[in-house]
MARNU-144869 format. One record per residue: residue in three letters; y, z, x of N, C-alpha, C in turn. Coordinates in steps of 0.02 Angstrom, whole numbers, padded with zeros to 5 digits, always signed. Atoms other than C-alpha are relative to their C-alpha. Last residue first. Example, Ala and Ser with C-alpha at 12.3 -4.5 7.8 and 13.67 -1.06 7.14 Angstrom:
BEGIN
ser-00059-00003-00042-00053+00357+00684+00055+00037-00039ala-00059+00000+00045-00225+00390+00615+00060+00000+00045
This chain:
BEGIN
ser-00030+00024-00070-00695-02612+01658+00033+00063+00031arg-00055+00007-00003-00770-02541+01493-00010-00001+00098val-00018-00058-00048-00931-02579+01441+00083-00024+00031gln-00046-00001-00018-00997-02702+01289+00015+00072+00057gly+00014-00026-00045-01164-02713+01223+00050-00003+00065gln+00071+00062-00045-01143-02810+01086+00000+00032+00063gly-00008+00060-00089-01031-02679+01003-00059-00034+00007asp+00040+00035-00032-00979-02595+00840+00006-00033+00055ile-00016+00040-00025-00864-02446+00811-00083-00027+00007ile+00056+00022-00018-00862-02301+00674+00015-00089+00038phe+00011+00082-00036-00721-02205+00690-00065-00022+00006lys+00054+00040-00077-00726-02056+00581+00018-00054+00009his+00007+00067-00025-00588-01992+00433-00063+00033+00057ser-00009+00018-00071-00563-01813+00346+00011-00090+00026cys+00037+00019-00041-00587-01784+00159+00052+00000+00068leu+00050-00045-00037-00530-01657+00033-00042-00058+00055glu-00019-00052-00057-00379-01749+00018-00041+00048+00022arg+00006+00043-00042-00472-01901-00060+00052+00067+00064leu+00056-00012-00047-00543-01766-00169+00031-00054+00042gly+00054+00047+00026-00395-01693-00240-00051-00051+00032val+00053+00005-00052-00261-01569-00164-00028-00024-00048pro+00071-00034-00009-00113-01561-00248-00040-00059+00006gly-00003+00014+00087+00061-01583-00168-00082+00003-00005arg-00064-00012+00010+00040-01619+00037+00002-00014-00080ala-00007-00009+00066-00119-01641+00114+00082+00042-00018his+00075+00006+00026-00157-01657+00320+00004-00027-00077leu+00069+00015-00051-00006-01592+00401-00045-00015-00064arg-00017+00076-00029+00166-01571+00303-00070-00025+00032asp-00016+00009-00077+00151-01391+00203-00015-00090+00016thr-00089-00010-00034+00196-01369+00031-00026-00030+00076ser-00023-00031-00064-00008-01372-00048+00083-00025+00037ile-00067+00034+00006-00060-01365-00227+00002+00018+00082gly-00061-00013-00028-00234-01334-00236+00058-00031-00014ile+00029-00043-00044-00427-01391-00268+00077+00058+00013glu-00030-00016-00053-00358-01507-00407-00024+00057+00029ala-00044-00061-00026-00425-01605-00550+00020+00037+00053gly+00035+00008+00035-00467-01780-00623-00005+00105-00007tyr+00055-00035-00075-00367-01823-00480-00054+00018-00057gly+00045+00022-00004-00245-01923-00618-00095+00022+00041phe+00000+00068-00078-00112-01864-00552-00041-00042-00023glu-00040+00053+00007-00102-01743-00718-00004-00048+00031phe+00031+00035+00079-00270-01664-00695+00038-00062+00010gly+00031+00039-00018-00212-01615-00516-00010-00053-00049asp+00094-00008+00026-00070-01541-00577-00034-00064+00016asn+00049+00000-00086+00121-01556-00519-00053+00033-00011phe+00051+00074-00013+00157-01620-00703-00024+00006+00089arg+00061+00001+00009+00219-01443-00754-00058-00045+00022thr+00041-00027-00066+00384-01467-00672-00065+00013-00026ser-00013-00058-00047+00456-01550-00809-00043+00000+00040ala+00084-00006+00026+00473-01734-00827+00025+00088+00010asn+00025-00021+00099+00663-01821-00832-00082+00018-00031trp-00069+00028+00019+00657-01872-00633-00042+00018-00062leu-00018+00042+00045+00521-01778-00522+00080-00019-00040val-00083+00006+00029+00521-01716-00354-00032-00055-00063val-00005+00080+00048+00344-01675-00291+00066+00014-00025ala+00077+00069+00000+00303-01600-00109+00004-00049-00061ser+00040-00050+00031+00482-01524-00090-00066-00057-00001asp+00052+00026-00050+00617-01608+00026-00062+00063-00001val+00043-00060+00026+00740-01636-00106-00045+00007+00048cys-00041-00080-00049+00865-01772-00013-00057+00047-00017ser+00029+00010-00067+00732-01936-00093+00032+00061+00058gln+00075+00015-00006+00712-01874-00266-00001-00009+00074phe-00005-00047-00012+00905-01829-00283-00080+00028+00029leu-00039-00029-00057+00978-01977-00224-00056+00086+00004arg+00017+00026-00052+00859-02076-00336+00040+00048+00047ala+00074-00031+00003+00902-01962-00494-00039-00036+00079asp+00029-00103-00019+01085-01969-00447-00066+00011+00022ala-00035-00032-00070+01083-02136-00451-00008+00048+00042glu+00023+00007-00051+00992-02168-00594+00016+00010+00075ser-00029+00034-00035+01113-02082-00697-00094-00023+00048ser-00020+00057+00014+01053-02007-00859+00019-00051+00065thr-00057+00022-00006+00997-01856-00785-00012-00065-00039val+00003+00041+00065+00863-01735-00778+00069-00024-00014ile-00058+00021+00013+00802-01682-00600+00008-00028-00093thr-00002+00035+00062+00650-01601-00572+00089+00006-00013glu-00071+00001+00015+00587-01490-00408-00006-00054-00054thr-00010+00034+00030+00409-01428-00360+00077+00000-00056his+00060+00002+00036+00335-01339-00212+00007-00050-00046gly+00007+00045-00023+00462-01319-00078-00059-00021-00036ser+00035-00024-00079+00500-01129-00061-00029-00099+00004ser+00035+00031+00041+00672-01183-00158-00095+00029+00051asp+00030-00057+00042+00820-01074-00087-00074-00020-00017arg+00004-00078-00033+00877-01176+00055-00034+00055-00036asn+00020+00024-00065+00831-01366+00001+00002+00070+00040ile+00068-00002-00022+00867-01313-00187-00045-00008+00077ile-00017-00046+00035+01060-01271-00164-00111+00015+00025lys-00008-00060-00038+01077-01409-00062-00043+00050+00004ile+00038+00011-00074+01018-01529-00162-00020+00057+00048ala+00074-00031+00010+01106-01426-00302-00053-00017+00042glu+00019-00092-00024+01260-01447-00185-00083+00028-00055ser+00008-00005-00086+01231-01657-00171-00018+00095-00005thr+00082-00006-00020+01203-01647-00369-00031+00004+00056ser+00019+00069-00027+01361-01579-00391-00062-00006+00006asp-00056+00049-00013+01471-01446-00435-00009-00059-00019val-00002+00033-00057+01320-01308-00476+00063-00042-00007val-00023+00063+00017+01292-01165-00617+00025-00050+00085arg-00077+00010-00030+01173-01047-00586+00024-00062-00036val-00048+00050+00005+01033-00975-00686+00051-00016+00018ala-00059-00012-00027+00861-00868-00644+00052-00052-00016leu-00032+00039-00028+00738-00863-00767+00062+00006+00034thr-00089-00012-00015+00617-00719-00820+00019-00048+00022leu-00048+00021+00041+00448-00744-00929+00090+00005+00030asp-00010-00030+00064+00332-00718-00790+00059-00030-00033leu+00043+00011+00031+00300-00799-00626-00038+00056-00078phe-00006-00044+00051+00441-00729-00575-00078+00008-00020glu+00079+00020+00046+00431-00822-00397-00006+00038-00055thr+00060-00025+00046+00588-00785-00345-00041-00015-00020thr+00036+00022-00032+00733-00849-00230-00070+00019-00012tyr-00003+00072+00002+00876-00851-00343-00042-00006+00056asp+00032+00055+00068+00829-00681-00405+00002-00061+00007ala+00063-00003-00012+00863-00595-00224-00036-00039-00066leu+00017+00050-00049+01036-00615-00238-00063-00004+00002gln+00005-00042-00053+01044-00509-00399-00032-00080+00049ala+00070+00007-00038+01083-00608-00572+00000+00039+00075leu-00019+00042-00051+01193-00531-00704-00053-00003+00064ser-00024-00047-00049+01099-00502-00865+00028-00062+00054his+00016+00040-00083+01062-00607-01015+00015+00062+00029lys+00024-00081-00037+01083-00569-01216-00025-00062+00077ile+00072+00036-00003+01181-00733-01309-00021+00072+00067gly+00049-00046+00012+01336-00631-01374-00091-00015+00023leu+00041-00002+00043+01428-00788-01359-00047+00050-00051lys-00013+00014+00056+01559-00739-01276-00034-00020-00044ser-00045-00062+00024+01459-00661-01154+00022-00012-00059leu+00047-00043+00043+01342-00806-01125+00036+00048-00050val+00030+00065+00070+01491-00925-01065-00051+00047-00039thr-00064+00002+00068+01536-00772-00958-00009-00048-00062ala-00001-00058+00041+01358-00745-00873+00060+00008-00047cys+00073-00008+00056+01324-00924-00841+00024+00058-00025ser-00007+00045+00075+01484-00917-00744-00023+00005-00056lys-00054-00032+00031+01450-00732-00645+00038-00075-00043asp-00065-00020-00040+01283-00795-00614+00062+00002-00038cys-00067+00047+00002+01146-00781-00751+00041+00009+00069arg-00020-00055-00055+00958-00682-00746+00077-00055+00044leu-00047+00048-00024+00901-00757-00923+00028+00044+00063glu-00048-00044-00028+00727-00647-00977+00073-00063+00035val-00040+00011-00055+00653-00777-01076+00056+00040+00010ser+00013-00056-00048+00571-00706-01252+00018-00022+00071lys+00078-00007-00040+00545-00866-01320-00014+00041+00032asp+00042+00000+00032+00704-00859-01423-00063+00011-00005val-00010-00077+00021+00806-00800-01267-00062-00006-00093leu+00041-00049-00034+00751-00979-01223-00017+00070-00026ala+00064+00019-00012+00808-01073-01356-00045+00037+00033ala+00038-00021+00068+00964-00980-01355-00057+00007-00018ala+00019-00064-00018+00992-01018-01161-00013+00035-00073val+00066-00017-00034+00962-01204-01196+00003+00092+00014gln+00031+00047+00035+01101-01218-01337-00065+00009+00025pro+00019-00051+00062+01224-01097-01259-00052-00045-00030leu+00029-00055-00012+01206-01184-01075-00007+00047-00083phe+00060-00006-00011+01237-01346-01132-00037+00052+00002gln+00031+00023+00044+01401-01369-01197-00064+00004+00003glu-00013+00008+00074+01497-01275-01098-00027-00024-00049leu+00028-00055-00020+01389-01299-00935+00016+00033-00076ile+00041-00015+00082+01402-01482-00978-00018+00069-00005asp-00004+00039+00026+01515-01528-00811-00020-00009-00090lys-00070-00035+00025+01490-01381-00714+00011-00033-00061his-00048+00017-00032+01301-01443-00689+00082+00015-00032ile-00065+00065+00074+01182-01362-00738+00037+00001+00049leu-00042+00024-00018+01036-01276-00602+00042-00011-00044leu-00004+00048+00022+00874-01173-00675+00059-00014+00010gln-00054-00005-00007+00755-01060-00574+00032-00061-00057glu-00019-00032-00005+00586-01023-00611+00082+00015+00012ala-00073-00004-00022+00512-01174-00674+00025+00078-00001ala-00060-00019+00043+00335-01156-00692+00064-00001+00060asn-00054+00072+00037+00230-01263-00579+00044+00024-00045cys-00040+00027-00063+00141-01096-00484+00053-00073-00017val-00001+00084-00042+00100-01055-00658+00028-00004+00061gly+00062-00046-00042+00108-00856-00745-00036-00051+00050pro-00049-00025-00034+00253-00952-00860-00039+00037+00065arg+00046-00059-00018+00129-01066-00950+00021+00049+00077his+00066+00021+00034+00213-01178-01082-00037+00048+00044thr+00044-00035+00039+00368-01060-01059-00066-00038-00013lys-00006-00074-00009+00481-01098-00903-00052+00035-00054ala-00003-00015-00101+00436-01298-00864+00005+00094-00016asn+00052-00006-00042+00433-01321-01060-00017+00034+00058ile+00044-00048+00020+00581-01247-01094-00081-00021+00011val-00003-00058-00033+00683-01326-00959-00071+00045-00052ile+00057-00030-00053+00590-01486-01017+00031+00072+00032ala+00081+00013+00021+00634-01498-01216-00019+00029+00071gln+00035-00041+00016+00825-01442-01157-00078+00017-00009ala-00014-00057-00048+00862-01575-01032-00046+00093-00033met+00066+00012-00028+00780-01714-01172-00001+00059+00061lys+00018-00012+00072+00934-01638-01331-00086-00021+00068met+00005-00073+00017+01051-01639-01178-00071+00032-00039asp+00021+00011+00091+01014-01812-01127+00000+00056-00020ala+00044-00017+00033+01096-01769-00944+00004-00018-00088thr+00036+00060+00050+01226-01862-00881-00051+00032-00017lys-00058+00012+00055+01316-01701-00783-00003-00063-00054asp-00054+00028-00021+01143-01644-00715+00057-00029-00046cys-00016+00033+00036+01012-01527-00768+00075-00026+00014tyr-00066+00030+00020+00921-01469-00630+00050-00042-00045val-00029+00042+00042+00759-01375-00641+00062-00010-00005phe-00059-00002+00035+00690-01270-00488+00004-00087-00058cys+00003+00060-00004+00510-01224-00419+00085-00003-00049val-00055-00006+00004+00488-01054-00312+00042-00075-00030gly-00022+00032+00010+00306-01079-00313+00068+00023-00035asn-00017-00019+00034+00226-00972-00175+00063-00069-00039tyr+00002-00050+00013+00137-00989-00034+00019+00049-00053his-00103-00014+00005+00077-01145-00027+00003+00080+00002lys-00025-00054+00045-00104-01186+00060+00093-00020-00031ile-00043+00037+00046-00217-01266+00170+00025+00032-00061val-00005-00007+00057-00281-01164+00302+00045-00059-00015pro-00055+00023+00042-00357-01201+00468+00000-00004-00070ile+00011+00063+00033-00484-01081+00517+00048-00045-00029thr+00003+00039-00090-00451-00937+00650-00019-00070-00031ser+00048+00059-00015-00390-00863+00496-00006-00015+00052asn+00056-00029-00025-00294-00677+00481-00057-00052+00019glu-00004-00037-00050-00124-00735+00462-00051+00021+00042thr-00020+00058-00030-00162-00886+00338+00021+00049+00064val+00054+00061+00000-00275-00768+00231+00020-00044+00072phe+00073-00049-00037-00165-00607+00230-00043-00062+00036arg-00031-00005-00078-00009-00734+00192-00050+00040+00036ile+00006+00055-00018-00105-00806+00033+00024-00001+00083leu+00077+00004+00003-00155-00645-00027-00014-00057+00062ser+00037-00058-00044+00017-00582-00026-00079-00023+00027glu-00058+00012-00069+00107-00749-00113-00048+00052+00060gly-00069-00041+00006-00030-00715-00267+00018-00026+00090gly-00014-00066+00033-00166-00835-00291+00082+00005+00021arg-00031+00020+00039-00250-00980-00188-00004+00050-00070pro-00016-00055+00037-00301-00987-00021+00022-00020-00067ile-00066+00007+00061-00382-01139+00042-00005+00057-00039val+00006-00047+00037-00495-01129+00209+00080-00030-00052cys-00056+00025+00062-00550-01274+00294-00002+00071-00021his-00067+00053-00047-00686-01306+00445+00070+00008-00051ile-00052+00038+00048-00801-01173+00410+00057-00044+00031leu+00040+00015+00074-00960-01155+00509+00053-00007-00043thr+00055+00068-00030-00879-01151+00702-00033+00014-00077asn-00010+00045+00008-00741-01045+00613-00035-00063+00058leu+00064+00070-00023-00829-00923+00567+00026-00055+00010lys-00022+00001-00094-00652-00794+00593-00068-00044+00003leu-00056+00036-00049-00607-00809+00397+00002+00000+00073leu-00007+00078+00035-00783-00756+00321+00079-00044+00037ala+00068+00003-00007-00781-00590+00379-00005-00072-00008asn-00017-00003-00067-00595-00533+00354-00081-00043+00042leu-00044+00056+00013-00666-00599+00165+00035+00002+00090ala+00061+00067-00001-00822-00486+00173+00062-00059+00007ala+00039+00025-00042-00719-00352+00234-00036-00059+00002arg-00044+00050-00032-00604-00361+00088-00022-00014+00074asp-00026-00017-00054-00733-00328-00021+00023-00034+00032ser-00070-00027+00003-00737-00419-00194+00032+00037+00087thr-00029-00055-00008-00927-00465-00173+00081+00020-00013pro+00014-00049+00042-01042-00596-00213+00011+00079+00009ile-00018-00059-00036-00948-00726-00100-00033+00070-00051leu-00057-00062+00001-01006-00872-00189-00022+00050+00014gln+00028-00076-00006-01120-01027-00142+00078+00054-00004val-00054-00039+00016-01088-01208-00176-00029+00057+00000ala-00046+00061+00002-01200-01351-00099+00064+00032-00027asp-00064-00055-00046-01316-01200-00056+00048-00050+00020ala-00011-00058+00050-01456-01278-00174+00051+00018+00037pro+00028-00062-00029-01450-01438-00091+00035+00047-00017ile-00049-00044-00031-01401-01610-00185-00050+00071+00012gly-00044+00009-00043-01532-01743-00158+00077+00041+00005ser+00054+00026-00077-01644-01739-00312+00068-00010+00045val-00012+00054-00014-01547-01650-00453-00015-00011+00055ser+00047+00038+00041-01598-01493-00540+00017-00063+00019lys+00072-00006-00039-01518-01373-00394-00054-00050-00045phe+00004+00078-00067-01353-01467-00441-00067+00015+00013ala-00009+00077+00022-01339-01392-00631-00019-00030+00069glu+00054+00008+00047-01447-01198-00590+00029-00092+00002thr+00047+00035-00058-01314-01187-00434-00061-00006-00054ile+00021+00063-00052-01173-01220-00549-00056-00017+00047ile+00003+00049+00021-01234-01084-00677+00021-00081+00041asp+00079+00016+00006-01267-00952-00568-00021-00070-00028ala+00036-00002-00029-01095-00964-00521-00062-00041+00002leu-00010+00084-00022-01021-00993-00667-00033-00004+00043val+00028+00032+00043-01100-00806-00703+00041-00100+00007leu+00059-00019-00001-01036-00699-00566-00052-00069-00038asn+00024+00053-00057-00868-00805-00571-00066+00023+00014thr-00013+00047+00013-00845-00704-00752-00021-00063+00062asn+00048+00017+00051-00902-00564-00687+00002-00057-00013phe+00085+00009-00035-00810-00551-00544-00056-00012-00038ile+00030+00031+00042-00621-00604-00629-00067-00010+00029glu-00032-00022+00106-00516-00458-00602-00049-00046-00038lys+00012-00039+00038-00593-00436-00419+00001-00005-00070gly-00036-00084-00006-00543-00577-00334-00038+00031-00057gly-00034-00015+00061-00651-00749-00319+00020+00064+00007arg-00011-00075+00001-00732-00796-00133+00081-00008-00053leu-00040-00021+00029-00806-00974-00144-00001+00079+00000ile+00023-00074+00012-00900-01069-00017+00062+00043-00036ala-00067-00031+00028-00890-01263-00044-00012+00093-00002ala+00020-00055+00038-01012-01383+00049+00077+00052-00012asn+00012-00095-00043-00929-01540+00035-00021+00040-00003gly+00060+00000-00043-00963-01734+00002+00014+00072+00037ser-00011+00015-00034-00819-01768-00118-00039+00013+00085lys-00012+00105+00004-00876-01774-00266-00004+00001+00060leu+00067+00015+00003-00957-01576-00226+00015-00087-00003cys+00028+00011-00057-00799-01518-00173-00064-00044+00027leu-00044+00052-00058-00712-01575-00299-00032-00007+00052val+00009+00056+00024-00843-01490-00441+00045-00060+00076ala+00075+00021+00010-00858-01336-00351+00005-00064-00014cys+00028+00009-00075-00678-01307-00331-00071-00039-00001asp-00031+00085-00030-00628-01369-00494-00031+00005+00056ile+00006+00063+00001-00758-01239-00574+00027-00049+00052thr+00090+00000-00015-00733-01091-00489-00032-00076-00020val+00001+00014-00066-00541-01124-00508-00059-00002+00034asn+00006+00083-00013-00552-01126-00711-00003-00024+00076pro+00106+00018+00016-00609-00942-00684+00014-00068+00018arg+00001+00057+00042-00400-00926-00658-00079+00005+00021ser-00015+00012+00083-00352-00747-00567-00064-00065-00038glu-00016-00050+00039-00370-00741-00385+00026-00010-00081phe-00054-00013+00041-00423-00854-00243-00022+00050-00035ile+00002-00083+00025-00510-00872-00090+00058-00036-00068val-00058-00018+00057-00589-01058-00065+00010+00065-00025ala-00014-00061+00043-00698-01092+00092+00063-00024-00047ile-00062-00034+00013-00727-01284+00151-00018+00065-00041val+00014-00082+00031-00874-01323+00247+00067+00012-00024gly+00057-00047-00021-00873-01513+00293-00035+00057-00029ile-00006-00045-00050-00729-01621+00290-00043+00054+00028pro-00041-00050+00026-00800-01769+00208+00039+00047+00049val+00090-00042-00020-00813-01937+00287+00055+00073-00032arg-00009-00060+00013-00660-02084+00257-00073+00036-00010val+00042-00029+00061-00693-02217+00378+00020+00055-00037lys-00010-00046+00044-00599-02313+00485-00002+00036-00051lys+00015+00009+00082-00699-02452+00573+00027+00085+00001phe-00023-00048+00008-00670-02555+00732+00002+00024-00064leu-00009-00001+00067-00767-02701+00795+00005+00072-00026leu-00011-00060+00057-00761-02718+00962+00022+00000-00063gly+00023+00013+00064-00748-02907+01023-00045+00063-00026asn+00061-00018-00059-00664-02864+01197-00042-00030-00054pro+00018+00081-00026-00512-02949+01093-00058-00017+00044gln-00014-00012-00033-00519-02796+00949-00026-00067+00049asn+00035+00017-00065-00564-02823+00794+00035+00005+00072trp-00043+00037-00044-00487-02713+00649-00063-00035+00069lys+00052+00038-00028-00540-02618+00496+00039-00025+00045glu-00056+00064-00047-00420-02488+00405-00072-00036+00046leu-00080-00018+00012-00460-02357+00263+00028-00072+00038val-00024+00030-00069-00653-02396+00242+00076-00010-00030glu-00044+00044-00008-00716-02281+00107+00028-00029+00052gly+00012+00098+00007-00862-02211+00132+00048-00049+00007val+00046+00006-00068-00835-02046+00044-00010-00070+00018pro-00043+00038-00037-00701-02080-00100-00031+00015+00068asp+00007-00048-00060-00805-02073-00235+00031-00037+00067pro+00034+00055-00051-00719-02174-00390-00014+00067+00066leu-00028+00024-00052-00677-02048-00527-00039-00031+00068leu-00032+00021+00029-00801-02005-00687+00057-00038+00076ala+00083+00046+00014-00893-01878-00633+00020-00085+00005val+00003-00023-00050-00727-01761-00612-00028-00091+00022asp-00059+00036-00016-00679-01826-00781+00005-00014+00074lys+00008+00063+00026-00864-01752-00846+00066-00046+00060val+00063+00010-00049-00801-01579-00735-00033-00081-00025ser-00047+00026-00058-00625-01594-00830-00057-00026+00041gln-00005+00052-00004-00734-01608-00990+00037-00033+00065ala+00062+00028-00005-00831-01453-00969+00013-00076+00020leu+00025-00002-00066-00669-01358-00917-00057-00062-00005lys-00039+00025-00073-00577-01416-01062-00042-00020+00034ser+00026+00069+00028-00731-01372-01197+00036-00052+00046ile+00083-00001-00049-00731-01188-01071+00006-00090-00028arg-00011+00029-00072-00540-01202-01119-00056-00001+00034val-00036+00064-00030-00559-01213-01295+00027-00030+00064pro+00022+00049-00003-00687-01084-01309+00033-00061+00010asn+00029+00004+00087-00601-00966-01259-00021-00063+00002leu+00021+00070+00039-00553-00914-01069-00012+00018-00067thr+00033+00026+00063-00425-00795-01018-00031-00043+00007leu+00073-00002+00013-00397-00752-00827-00017-00031-00078arg+00025+00033-00058-00224-00832-00807-00081+00017-00015asp+00001+00091+00014-00173-00778-00970-00024-00020+00033ile+00077+00012+00017-00218-00598-00904-00010-00069-00035gln+00048-00007-00030-00079-00618-00785-00063+00006-00047ala-00016+00075-00011+00069-00685-00920-00075+00002+00052met+00034+00061+00043+00013-00548-01018-00012-00052+00048ser-00054+00034+00065+00041-00428-00876-00027-00042-00048leu-00037+00066-00039-00078-00323-00784+00028-00020-00041gly-00069+00001+00040-00104-00143-00847+00034-00079+00046ala-00070+00006-00100-00264-00100-00718+00063-00007-00035glu+00029-00047-00036-00366-00062-00894+00063+00018+00051lys-00068-00062+00025-00286-00215-00966-00017+00064+00004ala-00073+00004-00009-00358-00305-00835+00040+00027-00019gly-00020-00044-00049-00545-00217-00853+00077-00004+00016ala+00001-00088+00024-00558-00253-01037+00037+00017+00087leu-00063+00004+00030-00512-00469-00978+00008+00087-00027asp-00052+00016-00050-00642-00451-00853+00067+00024-00035lys-00010-00037-00038-00781-00393-00971+00060+00026+00038gln-00030-00043+00062-00723-00510-01107+00009+00066+00063asn-00066+00008-00019-00751-00656-00962+00020+00068-00052ala-00036-00038-00043-00915-00591-00960+00054+00009+00001glu+00009-00060-00022-00966-00635-01120+00023+00042+00034leu-00058-00046+00021-00863-00772-01122-00018+00058-00019ile-00086-00016-00029-00959-00848-01020+00034+00026-00038lys+00026-00027-00056-01149-00814-01095+00082+00008+00067asp+00004-00079-00008-01075-00879-01238-00013+00054+00041ser-00080-00023-00013-01011-01031-01150-00003+00065-00042asp+00018-00107-00024-01203-01047-01076+00089+00002-00033arg+00031-00053+00015-01219-01208-01162-00013+00062+00004ile+00004-00006+00080-01070-01293-01156-00039+00041-00021ile-00067-00023-00002-01042-01257-00952-00011+00018-00084leu+00021-00093-00008-01230-01308-00954+00057+00039-00025glu+00043-00017+00045-01192-01494-01004+00015+00093-00006ser-00031+00016+00077-01032-01508-00893-00054+00025-00045leu-00038-00046-00007-01144-01444-00745+00052-00012-00083ala+00050-00049+00003-01287-01584-00769+00039+00089-00024asp+00014-00003+00060-01141-01701-00786-00045+00051-00026leu-00070-00020+00025-01070-01646-00599-00017+00005-00088ala-00006-00080-00006-01256-01648-00528+00053+00017-00057ser+00046-00042+00014-01279-01815-00593+00001+00062-00021asn-00030+00007+00085-01127-01884-00538-00049+00022-00039lys-00067-00038+00021-01167-01815-00366+00010+00014-00047ser+00017-00053-00001-01334-01907-00369+00065+00050+00002ala+00028+00016+00077-01261-02064-00434-00023+00060+00035thr-00049-00035+00042-01130-02047-00287-00044+00001-00049ser-00022+00068+00041-01278-02043-00163+00057+00024-00039ala+00017+00023+00054-01272-01900-00038+00029-00055-00030val+00014+00070+00032-01226-01947+00126-00036+00013-00060ala-00046+00058-00043-01106-01792+00176-00032-00076-00031leu-00027+00008+00049-01204-01679+00055+00038-00061+00013ser+00016+00008+00044-01348-01655+00164+00037-00053-00066phe+00012+00073-00020-01240-01633+00310-00047-00026-00032ser-00044+00039-00025-01154-01506+00227-00025-00061+00024ala-00019+00019+00047-01287-01404+00156+00051-00065+00015thr+00066+00040+00008-01347-01339+00355+00003-00041-00074arg-00039+00049-00047-01136-01298+00351-00094-00026+00005ala-00063+00054+00031-01167-01213+00185+00024-00065+00045arg+00048+00052+00052-01334-01125+00233+00050-00020-00004gln+00028+00023-00038-01226-01042+00402-00050-00057-00068ala-00046+00074-00043-01085-01010+00303-00068-00044+00034ile-00008+00040+00053-01193-00897+00176+00030-00059+00023ser+00046+00047+00043-01286-00824+00318+00027-00034-00048thr+00002+00024-00068-01097-00755+00411-00089-00058-00013val-00042+00042+00002-01071-00673+00243-00013-00081+00045leu+00006+00068+00057-01215-00599+00215+00049-00060+00007asp+00034+00035+00008-01196-00532+00398-00043-00039-00046thr-00001+00056-00044-01031-00488+00409-00067-00048-00016leu-00041+00059+00045-01061-00384+00240+00016-00054+00050his+00060+00046+00082-01201-00304+00304+00045-00058-00033thr+00042+00029-00026-01094-00244+00477-00078-00042-00057thr-00050+00057-00037-00945-00193+00387-00047-00040+00007met-00017+00051+00029-01088-00078+00291+00043-00062+00008
């Protein structure tokens, strides 16, 4: 069985590598036509997609997944419509392939150009969210990359239908190879193990899912990995924060979609506004079924008012809950908040709520995370919100890509050099 899966995955990778050569020189018009066709097919086959998704949701409920996890799996007519629109949005974006990044002449007459080119073959290993299947397919296509998709068993039925739709759309356009996007048709771990060793055929791996999956991919891959392990994201409410604004940001960052990586997991409150602000925001959070895990100072304030909470354990301060749970602490200053965040966060997304530009700029300069906001929800660390149309993932790495990974981050570069017979002396 393992030999069969190795042969299957290798064959998929070989076909992807062959497809990547055609995709690298595919015209913008062809790529956009393929995306327009896909958008139309998503709407046309929405009933088929929903039927497959219902099978996956039934399995998820049987397996005892949490409501937040089930939400990540769920498609409905509104989400399908947004999915189709996101494909059109990517079609409207500028094509990054062929962009001249730098151009210069050397004294010897050689003309140098640094040109943006596709990475080649990108494998995306992901769990849960079916929109990832479409996002990865369209971003890879528009950036001229062949894609190999390996989804989790919890969305297997949905992915099979989406993969068929993607293939049908792309095959309908001249200049787009049929193997531009391929789905690994099994969730067997042996197939993943085989995939991660194909470094001569695959140029980049992007894992999306739980920390255990991402660590497994990183530790077992012979292929470069773009990743983030988790999203331990902070909201810091400074002493000059507009309290109405701060409450709205905290509520949105925690409860808008608690099961995603840019949801807030940690709340820091300046000591000068603790007595006034904490009761307001805590009551609003509890009203939305958020479990508050507080340090002693915060617990003392809430106990006096009878607001439901529990005492935090040390591990809570570095946990990605991915649920309606929030750890809450008091700090003495912006400098202390920065120190705590740089120690305890995952380097994903942090925000400061303050009326002081000096504090905001200090926070944004000193917090060592991929995305640092001022007076805005952590939920804005998202490729769509950045104007990327969609994203293939969010990176907390320092090399190649950091933050949302969009079209430009899915490209490398090469040097084009023109001469007139020069030889080196």
